[in-house]
C-alpha positions in Angstrom: 272.5 -0.2 36.7 269.5 0.8 34.4 269.4 4.4 33.4 266.5 6.5 34.6 266.8 8.5 31.4 264.2 7.4 28.8 265.2 6.4 25.3 264.7 8.8 22.5 263.1 7.5 19.4 265.2 8.2 16.3 264.8 7.8 12.6 268.0 8.0 10.5 267.9 9.1 6.9 271.5 9.0 5.8 272.6 7.9 2.4 276.2 6.9 3.2 276.0 3.4 4.8 279.1 3.6 7.0 278.2 7.0 8.3 274.6 5.9 9.1 275.9 2.8 10.9 278.4 4.8 13.0 275.7 7.3 14.0 273.1 4.6 14.7 275.6 2.7 17.0 276.7 5.9 18.7 273.1 6.9 19.5 272.2 3.4 20.6 275.1 3.5 23.1 273.7 6.7 24.5 270.3 5.1 25.2 268.5 6.3 22.1 266.1 3.9 20.3 266.6 3.7 16.6 263.1 2.9 15.3 263.6 3.2 11.6 266.5 3.5 9.1 265.2 5.3 5.9 267.2 4.6 2.7 265.4 7.2 0.6 263.0 10.1 1.1 259.8 8.1 0.3 260.7 5.7 3.1 261.3 8.6 5.5 257.8 10.0 4.7 256.2 6.6 5.3 258.0 6.3 8.7 256.9 9.8 9.7 253.3 9.2 8.6 253.2 6.1 10.8 254.2 8.2 13.8 250.9 10.0 13.4 252.5 13.3 14.4 251.8 12.5 18.0 255.1 11.0 19.5 258.3 13.0 19.7 260.7 11.8 17.1 264.2 12.9 16.2 265.1 12.6 12.5 268.8 12.7 11.7 269.4 13.1 8.0 271.9 14.1 5.3 270.9 16.3 2.4 272.1 13.8 -0.2 269.3 11.3 0.8 267.9 9.9 -2.5 264.9 11.9 -3.8 265.0 14.3 -0.9 262.5 17.2 -1.2 263.8 20.1 0.9 260.5 22.0 0.6 258.5 19.1 1.8 261.0 18.5 4.7 260.7 22.2 5.7 256.9 21.9 5.6 257.0 18.9 7.9 259.2 20.7 10.4 257.1 23.9 10.4 253.8 22.1 10.9 254.8 19.7 13.7 256.4 20.2 17.1 256.7 16.5 17.4 259.5 16.1 14.9 263.0 17.4 15.4 265.1 17.4 12.2 268.8 17.5 12.5 271.0 17.7 9.4 274.5 16.3 9.7 276.0 17.9 6.6 279.5 19.2 7.3 279.8 17.5 10.8 282.9 15.6 11.4 282.0 12.0 11.9 283.4 11.4 15.4 281.6 10.8 18.7 282.3 14.2 20.2 281.5 16.3 17.1 278.3 14.4 16.4 276.9 14.5 19.9 277.9 18.2 20.3 276.1 19.0 17.1 272.9 17.1 18.1 273.0 18.7 21.6 273.1 22.1 20.1 270.1 21.4 17.8 267.7 19.9 20.3 265.5 21.7 22.8 264.1 20.5 26.0 260.8 18.9 25.2 257.7 20.5 26.7 255.4 18.7 29.0 253.4 15.9 27.4 249.6 16.3 27.5 247.4 13.5 26.1 250.4 12.1 24.3 251.1 15.3 22.4 253.5 18.0 23.0 251.8 21.1 24.3 253.0 23.9 26.5 251.4 23.9 30.0 248.9 26.7 30.7 250.8 27.2 33.9 254.0 28.3 32.2 254.5 32.1 32.5 255.9 34.2 29.7 259.6 34.3 29.4 261.6 36.2 32.0 262.3 39.8 30.9 265.7 40.3 29.4 266.7 42.6 32.2 266.3 39.8 34.6 268.6 36.8 35.0 267.7 33.5 36.6 270.5 31.2 37.7 269.6 27.7 38.5 271.8 25.6 40.8 271.6 21.8 40.8 274.0 18.9 41.0 274.6 15.4 42.1 272.8 13.9 45.0 274.5 13.5 48.4 275.1 17.2 49.5 277.7 18.3 47.0 277.5 21.9 48.3 274.6 23.4 46.2 273.3 25.6 49.1 276.7 26.8 50.1 277.6 27.8 46.5 274.3 29.5 46.0 274.7 31.7 49.1 278.3 32.5 48.2 277.3 33.7 44.7 274.2 35.5 45.9 276.2 37.3 48.5 278.9 38.2 45.9 276.4 39.8 43.6 274.3 41.5 46.3 276.9 44.1 46.7 275.9 45.8 43.4 272.4 44.6 42.6 269.2 43.3 44.1 269.4 39.5 44.5 266.7 37.1 45.4 267.3 33.5 46.3 264.7 30.7 46.1 265.2 27.5 48.0 263.3 25.2 45.6 264.9 22.1 47.0 261.4 21.0 48.2 262.6 17.7 49.6 265.5 19.0 51.7 265.5 22.8 52.1 268.6 24.3 53.9 269.3 27.8 52.6 267.4 29.6 55.4 269.4 27.7 58.0 272.7 28.3 56.3 271.9 32.0 55.6 270.9 32.4 59.3 274.3 31.2 60.3 276.0 33.6 57.9 273.6 36.5 57.2 274.4 38.9 54.3 275.7 42.2 55.5 273.6 44.3 53.1 269.9 44.9 52.3 270.1 43.8 48.6 269.7 40.1 49.5 266.4 38.4 50.1 265.4 34.7 50.5 262.3 32.7 50.0 261.9 29.0 51.0 259.2 27.2 49.0 257.2 24.6 50.8 256.4 21.1 49.5 252.9 21.3 50.9 252.1 24.3 48.8 252.8 22.4 45.6 254.2 25.4 43.7 253.8 25.4 39.9 256.0 28.4 39.2 258.3 30.9 41.0 256.4 33.9 42.4 257.0 36.5 39.6 256.6 39.4 42.0 259.8 38.3 43.9 262.0 37.9 40.8 264.8 40.5 40.9 267.4 41.7 38.5 269.3 38.6 39.5 267.6 35.5 40.9 269.2 32.3 42.2 267.2 29.1 42.4 268.5 26.0 44.3 266.5 23.1 43.0 268.4 20.4 44.8 269.4 17.3 43.0 268.0 17.3 39.5 265.2 14.7 39.1 265.4 12.0 36.5 264.8 13.2 32.9 261.7 11.0 32.7 260.2 12.9 35.6 261.2 16.3 34.3 260.1 15.8 30.7 257.2 13.3 30.6 255.7 13.4 34.1 252.6 15.6 34.3 252.7 15.8 38.1 253.1 19.2 39.7 256.8 18.8 40.7 258.0 17.8 37.3 256.0 20.8 35.8 257.6 23.1 38.4 261.2 22.0 37.5 260.4 22.3 33.8 259.0 25.8 34.4 262.3 26.8 36.1 264.4 25.4 33.3 262.3 27.3 30.8 263.3 30.6 32.5 266.9 29.7 33.3 269.7 32.0 32.0 272.5 29.8 33.3 272.6 26.4 34.9 275.2 25.5 37.5 275.9 21.8 38.1 278.0 21.1 41.1 279.6 17.7 41.7 280.8 16.2 45.0 284.4 15.1 45.0 283.9 11.4 45.0 283.9 8.5 42.6 280.1 8.3 42.7 279.9 12.0 42.1 282.0 11.6 38.9 279.8 8.8 37.7 276.7 10.9 38.1 278.4 13.8 36.4 279.4 11.6 33.5 275.8 10.4 33.1 274.5 14.0 33.1 277.0 15.2 30.5 276.3 12.2 28.2 272.5 12.3 28.4 270.8 15.2 30.0 272.3 18.3 28.1 271.3 16.7 24.8 267.7 17.6 25.6 268.3 21.0 27.3 267.6 24.1 25.3 270.6 26.3 24.8 271.2 27.2 28.4 274.9 27.9 29.3 276.0 25.2 31.8 278.7 25.8 34.3 280.3 22.7 35.9 281.7 23.0 39.4 283.7 20.4 41.4 283.6 20.9 45.2 287.0 19.7 46.3 286.7 18.7 50.0 290.3 17.8 50.6 293.7 17.8 48.9 294.4 14.1 49.1 295.9 12.0 46.2 292.4 10.6 45.6 290.9 14.0 45.4 293.6 15.2 43.0 292.8 12.2 40.8 289.1 13.0 40.9 289.9 16.6 39.9 291.9 15.4 36.9 289.1 13.2 35.8 286.6 16.1 36.3 288.7 18.4 34.1 288.9 15.7 31.5 285.1 15.1 31.5 284.3 18.8 31.2 286.9 19.6 28.6 285.7 22.3 26.4 283.0 23.4 28.9 282.9 26.1 31.5 284.4 24.2 34.5 285.6 25.3 37.9 287.1 23.7 41.0 286.3 25.0 44.4 289.5 24.3 46.4 289.8 23.4 50.0 290.4 26.6 52.0 290.2 26.3 55.8 290.1 30.1 56.2 286.6 31.5 56.8 285.1 33.7 54.1 284.3 37.0 55.7 282.4 39.7 53.7 284.3 42.9 53.0 283.4 46.2 51.4 283.4 46.1 47.6 286.4 47.5 45.8 286.1 50.2 43.2 287.0 47.9 40.3 284.7 45.0 41.3 283.1 42.9 43.9 285.7 41.8 46.4 283.3 40.0 48.7 285.9 37.9 50.4 289.5 38.2 51.5 291.6 38.6 48.3 294.0 35.9 49.6 291.4 33.2 49.7 291.7 30.6 46.9 288.0 29.9 47.2 287.1 33.5 46.8 289.1 33.7 43.6 287.3 30.7 42.2 283.9 32.2 43.2 285.0 35.4 41.4 285.7 33.4 38.2 282.2 31.7 38.4 280.5 35.1 39.0 282.3 36.6 36.0 281.1 33.8 33.8 277.5 34.4 35.0 277.8 38.1 34.5 
């Protein structure tokens, strides 16, 4: 099945042949397009000049590249937002270490305008530090995004003002679900954004100390990064302000495949946003336990949580002195929600 994620264009400038070959093959397997392999600094400069400073290019290099001029390289990086330079000095040459290093160095590209990278005029200034914006997304097929958003919002609303945006413009459901289980305090508020309004940003007047945004299933990276239509710009705007991203996965084989694709491809281009991975465990069958084991393996080293099956209803209770005990202390689900909330806090 062809990936919806566009290829990144990469120039390697690594002196050691075996290392260069390993990294080139690794990136190619991840869907990256290797457009040039520079064997010295002059060759790298020619390749960059041919790019005309217009198209976004990732340069992966080592500092022992023949004739490397560090000052010239720094000048190139400081004068062009189209080039992302990543040095691999000191990185262990194995798949996980290399991709983790690259993921940490890259930022989410800004919206393309006239084939150049330029920030949209519609983007607001960064969210003030006193405010936190938590974005909830995940796999397609109703993995439980709205349910988790309301549980977390209700949890935090006992101690602070919480506003929730239903930004799942294609299939909004938060208002319906909140109506069935309304918060029992006045610190919770909800806004459902409408597709016909074509929002370009979140209403800044409604941002609270803590804001949750349910954006539904995350669109393809091509749509988010390179599409100039209003919806892509809207999602990009939200990601620019996000303090933490929660990615929830449905307990199914297809859900795991989509999660694996997200981990392998999408976070590479995200700016440094903490990502929390959540598996919504529907049942406790042998298959679901196998899916849980695979989920834990895929998210090894990341902040990962499993929402267990718990048939008991979650009923709000008064907050305890030492924390926010929104639900019955005996509920397994409540304990996992508490862990997620503590990670956000």
